[in-house]
SELUM-511229 format. One record per residue (C-alpha): residue number from 1; residue in three letters; x, y, z. Coordinates in steps of 0.05 Angstrom, whole numbers, padded with zeros to 5 digits. Layout:
nr / rest / xx / yy / zz
NUM / ALA / X / Y / Z;
...
# end
This chain:
nr / rest / xx / yy / zz
1 / MET / 00406 / 00896 / 00107;
2 / GLU / 00390 / 00819 / 00119;
3 / ASN / 00377 / 00805 / 00052;
4 / LEU / 00445 / 00836 / 00021;
5 / ARG / 00484 / 00793 / 00077;
6 / THR / 00447 / 00727 / 00054;
7 / TRP / 00453 / 00745 / -00019;
8 / ALA / 00529 / 00759 / -00005;
9 / MET / 00531 / 00688 / 00034;
10 / MET / 00504 / 00658 / -00026;
11 / LEU / 00541 / 00690 / -00075;
12 / CYS / 00610 / 00663 / -00039;
13 / ILE / 00582 / 00599 / -00038;
14 / ALA / 00563 / 00588 / -00115;
15 / SER / 00631 / 00616 / -00128;
16 / LEU / 00665 / 00567 / -00083;
17 / ALA / 00627 / 00513 / -00114;
18 / SER / 00644 / 00537 / -00187;
19 / ALA / 00713 / 00540 / -00173;
20 / PHE / 00721 / 00472 / -00151;
21 / ILE / 00681 / 00442 / -00202;
22 / TYR / 00723 / 00487 / -00257;
23 / PHE / 00787 / 00455 / -00235;
24 / LEU / 00754 / 00385 / -00230;
25 / ALA / 00729 / 00401 / -00304;
26 / PRO / 00766 / 00361 / -00357;
27 / SER / 00799 / 00400 / -00411;
28 / GLY / 00765 / 00399 / -00481;
29 / ALA / 00696 / 00405 / -00508;
30 / LEU / 00665 / 00378 / -00446;
31 / GLY / 00705 / 00424 / -00400;
32 / LYS / 00680 / 00483 / -00440;
33 / ALA / 00602 / 00460 / -00444;
34 / LEU / 00620 / 00460 / -00364;
35 / ARG / 00649 / 00528 / -00360;
36 / VAL / 00591 / 00556 / -00396;
37 / VAL / 00539 / 00522 / -00353;
38 / LEU / 00572 / 00542 / -00291;
39 / SER / 00580 / 00618 / -00318;
40 / LEU / 00505 / 00618 / -00325;
41 / PHE / 00494 / 00589 / -00259;
42 / MET / 00540 / 00646 / -00230;
43 / LEU / 00497 / 00700 / -00275;
44 / SER / 00440 / 00666 / -00244;
45 / VAL / 00456 / 00675 / -00165;
46 / VAL / 00483 / 00750 / -00183;
47 / ILE / 00414 / 00768 / -00213;
48 / PHE / 00361 / 00733 / -00176;
49 / PRO / 00357 / 00781 / -00121;
50 / LEU / 00333 / 00836 / -00174;
51 / SER / 00274 / 00794 / -00188;
52 / GLY / 00245 / 00818 / -00119;
53 / GLU / 00253 / 00743 / -00091;
54 / SER / 00287 / 00716 / -00029;
55 / ILE / 00310 / 00647 / -00038;
56 / PHE / 00292 / 00635 / 00036;
57 / ASP / 00212 / 00665 / 00025;
58 / ILE / 00188 / 00593 / 00008;
59 / ASP / 00112 / 00594 / 00025;
60 / THR / 00102 / 00537 / 00069;
61 / ASP / 00029 / 00544 / 00088;
62 / PHE / -00006 / 00489 / 00054;
63 / GLU / -00081 / 00482 / 00053;
64 / VAL / -00114 / 00412 / 00046;
65 / ASN / -00183 / 00414 / 00024;
66 / PHE / -00220 / 00350 / 00010;
67 / ASP / -00289 / 00357 / -00021;
68 / GLU / -00331 / 00313 / -00002;
69 / ALA / -00341 / 00276 / -00066;
70 / TYR / -00260 / 00257 / -00055;
71 / LEU / -00283 / 00232 / 00016;
72 / LYS / -00342 / 00198 / -00001;
73 / ASN / -00297 / 00162 / -00061;
74 / TYR / -00246 / 00141 / -00009;
75 / GLU / -00310 / 00109 / 00036;
76 / GLU / -00332 / 00069 / -00028;
77 / MET / -00257 / 00047 / -00041;
78 / SER / -00253 / 00021 / 00037;
79 / ILE / -00318 / -00011 / 00038;
80 / GLU / -00295 / -00047 / -00034;
81 / ILE / -00230 / -00062 / -00005;
82 / GLY / -00254 / -00097 / 00056;
83 / ARG / -00310 / -00133 / 00021;
84 / GLN / -00252 / -00158 / -00029;
85 / ILE / -00219 / -00179 / 00033;
86 / THR / -00271 / -00217 / 00063;
87 / ASP / -00294 / -00250 / 00004;
88 / SER / -00217 / -00279 / -00012;
89 / GLY / -00218 / -00298 / 00061;
90 / ARG / -00274 / -00337 / 00050;
91 / GLU / -00251 / -00375 / -00009;
92 / ILE / -00183 / -00390 / 00024;
93 / ILE / -00216 / -00423 / 00080;
94 / LYS / -00264 / -00460 / 00038;
95 / LYS / -00215 / -00485 / -00006;
96 / GLU / -00169 / -00512 / 00048;
97 / VAL / -00237 / -00541 / 00080;
98 / ASP / -00257 / -00572 / 00017;
99 / GLU / -00190 / -00612 / 00007;
100 / LYS / -00194 / -00639 / 00084;
101 / LEU / -00269 / -00663 / 00059;
102 / TYR / -00251 / -00692 / 00005;
103 / GLU / -00193 / -00733 / 00038;
104 / ILE / -00236 / -00757 / 00099;
105 / CYS / -00299 / -00775 / 00053;
106 / SER / -00330 / -00786 / -00022;
107 / ASP / -00337 / -00717 / -00069;
108 / ASP / -00405 / -00723 / -00049;
109 / PHE / -00407 / -00659 / -00003;
110 / GLN / -00427 / -00589 / 00005;
111 / SER / -00394 / -00534 / 00043;
112 / GLU / -00411 / -00457 / 00065;
113 / ILE / -00370 / -00412 / 00096;
114 / PHE / -00396 / -00359 / 00139;
115 / VAL / -00353 / -00296 / 00153;
116 / SER / -00358 / -00225 / 00168;
117 / GLU / -00318 / -00164 / 00162;
118 / ALA / -00288 / -00144 / 00226;
119 / GLU / -00232 / -00083 / 00224;
120 / GLN / -00204 / -00051 / 00167;
121 / GLY / -00174 / -00106 / 00128;
122 / GLN / -00196 / -00159 / 00172;
123 / PHE / -00249 / -00215 / 00171;
124 / GLU / -00279 / -00260 / 00225;
125 / LEU / -00298 / -00330 / 00212;
126 / GLN / -00375 / -00341 / 00235;
127 / GLY / -00387 / -00412 / 00225;
128 / ILE / -00385 / -00474 / 00171;
129 / SER / -00441 / -00506 / 00149;
130 / ILE / -00420 / -00577 / 00119;
131 / ILE / -00467 / -00628 / 00081;
132 / VAL / -00446 / -00702 / 00075;
133 / SER / -00483 / -00763 / 00044;
134 / ASP / -00519 / -00809 / 00096;
135 / GLU / -00468 / -00848 / 00100;
136 / ASP / -00411 / -00807 / 00116;
137 / TYR / -00454 / -00765 / 00162;
138 / ILE / -00461 / -00839 / 00204;
139 / TYR / -00384 / -00859 / 00203;
140 / LYS / -00345 / -00795 / 00195;
141 / LYS / -00388 / -00740 / 00225;
142 / ALA / -00338 / -00732 / 00291;
143 / GLU / -00273 / -00746 / 00251;
144 / ILE / -00301 / -00688 / 00200;
145 / GLU / -00317 / -00641 / 00255;
146 / LYS / -00245 / -00653 / 00283;
147 / GLU / -00212 / -00644 / 00219;
148 / ILE / -00240 / -00578 / 00205;
149 / GLY / -00240 / -00554 / 00275;
150 / LYS / -00162 / -00565 / 00270;
151 / ILE / -00161 / -00520 / 00213;
152 / THR / -00210 / -00472 / 00220;
153 / GLY / -00215 / -00463 / 00302;
154 / ILE / -00281 / -00470 / 00299;
155 / VAL / -00337 / -00543 / 00295;
156 / PRO / -00375 / -00540 / 00234;
157 / ASP / -00445 / -00555 / 00232;
158 / VAL / -00452 / -00622 / 00198;
159 / SER / -00517 / -00652 / 00171;
160 / ALA / -00538 / -00710 / 00124;
161 / GLY / -00570 / -00689 / 00060;
162 / GLY / -00544 / -00728 / 00006;
# end
C-alpha cells in the first residue's frame, strides 16, 4: 500500500512539473520536441512501477575492498613522494646556500646539505658541510657561519680544503 501511495505522489509531482514546463515551452518545432520528451517522461513515470523496482530501493551498502597490491602500491607511492619532497627541499636549500656563499667568498667552494625525511610530506635539515679555500677559511669562516645560519637556522660545518 505504501508503494502505491509513493507511486501516486511521484505521478502527481511529475504531472505538475511537466505541466509547468509545457506552459513555458515555445510554440513551433522546439515546443513539439519538448512535448514529445515530456510525454515520454510521463510514460516512464507511469510504467516504472511495473518493472518491479521501487524508486526508493537504492542499494546503499557499499563494501570497499582494498587488495594488498593496491595498498602496497600506495605505500610505495607515499615513500616515493616523501623522497621527492626531501630531494626538492635539499636542492632549494643548496641553491640558497650556494648563492650566499658566492656573495661572501670566491667561487672556490663546495657545499653539501644533509636532510632527512620527517613526517609525511616534510623533511628536516640535519646539517650543512661547506669546504672553502684556505684563504676564505681563515678570513671569512665566521661570516660564512653567521650568514648561512641566518638562512637555514643552523650553523654549518665550515672547513678548508682548496
